[in-house]
N, CA and C atoms as an extended XYZ file, in Angstrom:
252
Properties=species:S:1:pos:R:3:atomname:S:1:resname:S:1:resid:I:1 pbc="F F F"
N         0.327        6.920       17.049 N   MET     1
C        -0.702        6.859       16.037 CA  MET     1
C        -0.362        7.860       14.940 C   MET     1
N        -0.546        7.430       13.715 N   ILE     2
C        -0.277        8.302       12.575 CA  ILE     2
C        -1.551        9.018       12.168 C   ILE     2
N        -1.375       10.169       11.564 N   LYS     3
C        -2.504       10.897       11.004 CA  LYS     3
C        -2.204       11.087        9.532 C   LYS     3
N        -3.092       10.597        8.689 N   VAL     4
C        -2.877       10.643        7.251 CA  VAL     4
C        -4.087       11.278        6.593 C   VAL     4
N        -3.832       12.183        5.664 N   THR     5
C        -4.902       12.772        4.875 CA  THR     5
C        -4.753       12.248        3.457 C   THR     5
N        -5.810       11.650        2.944 N   ILE     6
C        -5.783       11.093        1.596 CA  ILE     6
C        -6.831       11.802        0.755 C   ILE     6
N        -6.406       12.404       -0.358 N   PRO     7
C        -7.386       13.074       -1.209 CA  PRO     7
C        -8.272       12.068       -1.934 C   PRO     7
N        -9.538       12.369       -2.016 N   LEU     8
C       -10.482       11.545       -2.759 CA  LEU     8
C       -10.876       12.289       -4.025 C   LEU     8
N       -10.901       11.574       -5.126 N   ILE     9
C       -11.258       12.155       -6.409 CA  ILE     9
C       -12.623       11.597       -6.794 C   ILE     9
N       -13.624       12.476       -6.974 N   PRO    10
C       -14.948       11.972       -7.349 CA  PRO    10
C       -14.905       11.296       -8.716 C   PRO    10
N       -15.572       10.157       -8.826 N   ALA    11
C       -15.567        9.410      -10.090 CA  ALA    11
C       -16.976        8.999      -10.490 C   ALA    11
N       -17.943        9.849      -10.189 N   GLY    12
C       -19.312        9.555      -10.594 CA  GLY    12
C       -19.885        8.371       -9.853 C   GLY    12
N       -20.569        7.506      -10.584 N   GLN    13
C       -21.252        6.367       -9.981 CA  GLN    13
C       -20.294        5.285       -9.489 C   GLN    13
N       -19.058        5.303       -9.962 N   ASP    14
C       -18.082        4.300       -9.538 CA  ASP    14
C       -17.559        4.555       -8.136 C   ASP    14
N       -17.880        5.692       -7.568 N   GLY    15
C       -17.407        6.045       -6.238 CA  GLY    15
C       -16.114        6.824       -6.307 C   GLY    15
N       -15.603        7.250       -5.162 N   PRO    16
C       -14.382        8.062       -5.159 CA  PRO    16
C       -13.140        7.235       -5.476 C   PRO    16
N       -12.169        7.899       -6.065 N   LEU    17
C       -10.875        7.282       -6.353 CA  LEU    17
C        -9.837        7.835       -5.390 C   LEU    17
N        -8.845        7.031       -5.083 N   ILE    18
C        -7.734        7.443       -4.228 CA  ILE    18
C        -6.465        7.299       -5.050 C   ILE    18
N        -5.613        8.328       -5.099 N   PRO    19
C        -4.367        8.213       -5.861 CA  PRO    19
C        -3.518        7.030       -5.370 C   PRO    19
N        -3.024        6.250       -6.308 N   ALA    20
C        -2.259        5.040       -5.980 CA  ALA    20
C        -1.045        5.354       -5.111 C   ALA    20
N        -0.380        6.459       -5.370 N   ALA    21
C         0.798        6.814       -4.566 CA  ALA    21
C         0.421        7.006       -3.099 C   ALA    21
N        -0.766        7.542       -2.863 N   GLN    22
C        -1.230        7.721       -1.488 CA  GLN    22
C        -1.539        6.369       -0.834 C   GLN    22
N        -2.125        5.474       -1.604 N   VAL    23
C        -2.459        4.143       -1.076 CA  VAL    23
C        -1.187        3.376       -0.721 C   VAL    23
N        -0.212        3.371       -1.635 N   THR    24
C         1.023        2.624       -1.364 CA  THR    24
C         1.798        3.250       -0.201 C   THR    24
N         1.788        4.572       -0.114 N   ALA    25
C         2.453        5.227        1.021 CA  ALA    25
C         1.770        4.847        2.334 C   ALA    25
N         0.438        4.791        2.324 N   LEU    26
C        -0.300        4.405        3.523 CA  LEU    26
C         0.027        2.969        3.924 C   LEU    26
N         0.032        2.053        2.959 N   LEU    27
C         0.349        0.653        3.261 CA  LEU    27
C         1.746        0.524        3.859 C   LEU    27
N         2.718        1.223        3.272 N   ARG    28
C         4.098        1.140        3.779 CA  ARG    28
C         4.228        1.790        5.159 C   ARG    28
N         3.473        2.860        5.389 N   THR    29
C         3.502        3.519        6.695 CA  THR    29
C         2.923        2.608        7.771 C   THR    29
N         1.819        1.957        7.461 N   ILE    30
C         1.209        1.025        8.424 CA  ILE    30
C         2.175       -0.118        8.721 C   ILE    30
N         2.794       -0.676        7.691 N   ALA    31
C         3.749       -1.770        7.895 CA  ALA    31
C         4.901       -1.325        8.798 C   ALA    31
N         5.442       -0.154        8.522 N   GLY    32
C         6.540        0.363        9.340 CA  GLY    32
C         6.124        0.613       10.773 C   GLY    32
N         4.919        1.144       10.957 N   ASP    33
C         4.417        1.394       12.313 CA  ASP    33
C         4.237        0.095       13.088 C   ASP    33
N         3.744       -0.959       12.402 N   TRP    34
C         3.589       -2.252       13.066 CA  TRP    34
C         4.940       -2.777       13.547 C   TRP    34
N         5.942       -2.686       12.690 N   VAL    35
C         7.269       -3.195       13.046 CA  VAL    35
C         7.839       -2.391       14.221 C   VAL    35
N         7.733       -1.061       14.159 N   ARG    36
C         8.250       -0.235       15.258 CA  ARG    36
C         7.491       -0.519       16.553 C   ARG    36
N         6.179       -0.690       16.467 N   ALA    37
C         5.397       -0.981       17.673 CA  ALA    37
C         5.804       -2.327       18.273 C   ALA    37
N         6.061       -3.300       17.416 N   ALA    38
C         6.495       -4.610       17.911 CA  ALA    38
C         7.863       -4.524       18.564 C   ALA    38
N         8.733       -3.699       17.993 N   GLU    39
C        10.074       -3.535       18.580 CA  GLU    39
C        10.000       -2.874       19.943 C   GLU    39
N         9.061       -1.925       20.097 N   ASP    40
C         8.943       -1.166       21.341 CA  ASP    40
C         8.011       -1.810       22.362 C   ASP    40
N         7.350       -2.894       21.982 N   ALA    41
C         6.351       -3.509       22.849 CA  ALA    41
C         6.998       -4.111       24.092 C   ALA    41
N         6.494       -3.723       25.257 N   PRO    42
C         7.009       -4.323       26.485 CA  PRO    42
C         6.461       -5.731       26.699 C   PRO    42
N         5.402       -6.064       25.992 N   ASP    43
C         4.742       -7.357       26.148 CA  ASP    43
C         5.536       -8.446       25.424 C   ASP    43
N         6.073       -9.409       26.159 N   PRO    44
C         6.839      -10.470       25.497 CA  PRO    44
C         5.946      -11.395       24.662 C   PRO    44
N         4.623      -11.221       24.765 N   GLY    45
C         3.703      -12.059       24.010 CA  GLY    45
C         3.536      -11.612       22.565 C   GLY    45
N         4.178      -10.495       22.189 N   VAL    46
C         4.085      -10.033       20.803 CA  VAL    46
C         4.904      -10.975       19.928 C   VAL    46
N         4.259      -11.537       18.949 N   ASP    47
C         4.921      -12.473       18.035 CA  ASP    47
C         5.560      -11.676       16.908 C   ASP    47
N         6.858      -11.416       17.043 N   ARG    48
C         7.571      -10.597       16.063 CA  ARG    48
C         7.530      -11.194       14.677 C   ARG    48
N         7.590      -12.509       14.556 N   GLN    49
C         7.577      -13.139       13.243 CA  GLN    49
C         6.248      -12.859       12.540 C   GLN    49
N         5.154      -12.934       13.285 N   THR    50
C         3.843      -12.654       12.696 CA  THR    50
C         3.748      -11.195       12.274 C   THR    50
N         4.191      -10.299       13.131 N   VAL    51
C         4.174       -8.872       12.798 CA  VAL    51
C         5.020       -8.617       11.552 C   VAL    51
N         6.213       -9.176       11.510 N   ASP    52
C         7.084       -8.994       10.344 CA  ASP    52
C         6.455       -9.577        9.078 C   ASP    52
N         5.814      -10.732        9.206 N   ASN    53
C         5.154      -11.337        8.047 CA  ASN    53
C         4.000      -10.474        7.545 C   ASN    53
N         3.184       -9.975        8.462 N   LEU    54
C         2.070       -9.115        8.070 CA  LEU    54
C         2.566       -7.810        7.449 C   LEU    54
N         3.605       -7.235        8.013 N   ALA    55
C         4.185       -6.020        7.440 CA  ALA    55
C         4.740       -6.306        6.050 C   ALA    55
N         5.332       -7.478        5.886 N   GLY    56
C         5.848       -7.868        4.578 CA  GLY    56
C         4.742       -8.000        3.545 C   GLY    56
N         3.586       -8.509        3.961 N   VAL    57
C         2.446       -8.633        3.048 CA  VAL    57
C         1.990       -7.242        2.599 C   VAL    57
N         1.936       -6.293        3.521 N   LEU    58
C         1.543       -4.932        3.144 CA  LEU    58
C         2.555       -4.306        2.191 C   LEU    58
N         3.843       -4.526        2.453 N   ASP    59
C         4.882       -4.009        1.551 CA  ASP    59
C         4.773       -4.641        0.167 C   ASP    59
N         4.520       -5.942        0.117 N   GLU    60
C         4.373       -6.625       -1.174 CA  GLU    60
C         3.148       -6.118       -1.930 C   GLU    60
N         2.067       -5.858       -1.213 N   LEU    61
C         0.870       -5.311       -1.848 CA  LEU    61
C         1.165       -3.926       -2.426 C   LEU    61
N         1.876       -3.103       -1.674 N   ALA    62
C         2.256       -1.777       -2.166 CA  ALA    62
C         3.139       -1.897       -3.404 C   ALA    62
N         4.092       -2.821       -3.378 N   ASP    63
C         4.951       -3.040       -4.547 CA  ASP    63
C         4.137       -3.472       -5.761 C   ASP    63
N         3.174       -4.352       -5.537 N   SER    64
C         2.328       -4.843       -6.622 CA  SER    64
C         1.513       -3.706       -7.243 C   SER    64
N         0.965       -2.852       -6.400 N   ILE    65
C         0.213       -1.696       -6.903 CA  ILE    65
C         1.130       -0.795       -7.713 C   ILE    65
N         2.343       -0.548       -7.217 N   ASP    66
C         3.303        0.277       -7.957 CA  ASP    66
C         3.611       -0.318       -9.327 C   ASP    66
N         3.836       -1.618       -9.383 N   VAL    67
C         4.159       -2.289      -10.650 CA  VAL    67
C         2.995       -2.164      -11.626 C   VAL    67
N         1.782       -2.384      -11.144 N   GLU    68
C         0.606       -2.267      -12.007 CA  GLU    68
C         0.450       -0.846      -12.540 C   GLU    68
N         0.696        0.138      -11.700 N   CYS    69
C         0.577        1.536      -12.135 CA  CYS    69
C         1.660        1.891      -13.150 C   CYS    69
N         2.871        1.391      -12.943 N   ILE    70
C         3.953        1.640      -13.899 CA  ILE    70
C         3.612        1.000      -15.234 C   ILE    70
N         3.085       -0.223      -15.205 N   ALA    71
C         2.709       -0.900      -16.444 CA  ALA    71
C         1.612       -0.130      -17.165 C   ALA    71
N         0.644        0.369      -16.426 N   LEU    72
C        -0.447        1.121      -17.020 CA  LEU    72
C         0.065        2.432      -17.624 C   LEU    72
N         0.932        3.104      -16.890 N   ALA    73
C         1.467        4.378      -17.378 CA  ALA    73
C         2.422        4.187      -18.553 C   ALA    73
N         3.047        3.027      -18.649 N   SER    74
C         4.020        2.749      -19.707 CA  SER    74
C         3.384        2.167      -20.960 C   SER    74
N         2.116        1.805      -20.883 N   ALA    75
C         1.436        1.181      -22.031 CA  ALA    75
C         1.256        2.208      -23.142 C   ALA    75
N         1.393        1.775      -24.392 N   PRO    76
C         1.133        2.686      -25.505 CA  PRO    76
C        -0.314        3.190      -25.450 C   PRO    76
N        -0.534        4.382      -25.940 N   ALA    77
C        -1.882        4.970      -25.936 CA  ALA    77
C        -2.863        4.028      -26.613 C   ALA    77
N        -3.943        3.719      -25.927 N   GLY    78
C        -4.972        2.854      -26.478 CA  GLY    78
C        -4.611        1.383      -26.455 C   GLY    78
N        -3.427        1.060      -25.932 N   GLY    79
C        -2.984       -0.329      -25.912 CA  GLY    79
C        -3.344       -1.032      -24.630 C   GLY    79
N        -3.268       -2.323      -24.675 N   ASP    80
C        -3.528       -3.161      -23.509 CA  ASP    80
C        -2.181       -3.462      -22.849 C   ASP    80
N        -1.959       -3.015      -21.586 N   PRO    81
C        -0.659       -3.244      -20.933 CA  PRO    81
C        -0.355       -4.718      -20.718 C   PRO    81
N        -1.395       -5.577      -20.737 N   ASP    82
C        -1.171       -7.010      -20.543 CA  ASP    82
C        -0.896       -7.744      -21.857 C   ASP    82
N        -1.173       -7.094      -22.973 N   ALA    83
C        -0.943       -7.746      -24.273 CA  ALA    83
C         0.544       -7.806      -24.577 C   ALA    83
N         0.965       -8.911      -25.160 N   GLN    84
C         2.393       -9.072      -25.491 CA  GLN    84
C         2.555       -9.378      -26.938 C   GLN    84
């Protein structure tokens, strides 16, 4: 079992914010732990393909968050990162 501490940033009425780097690291850590647990599982009933697929979904979600954050950080001041 992993132990992770994630800082929360108060954001008023919108609720707390979590730094994106912490979220993506958590998603990738969970995916890696699932894969390692499946590899070490003595139970032959563990469906490795399903575990790998689910871990892949978490990795893709982390990648997507990273891309969105890079786009936001790279946008000109006051500009819309989606505008072309």
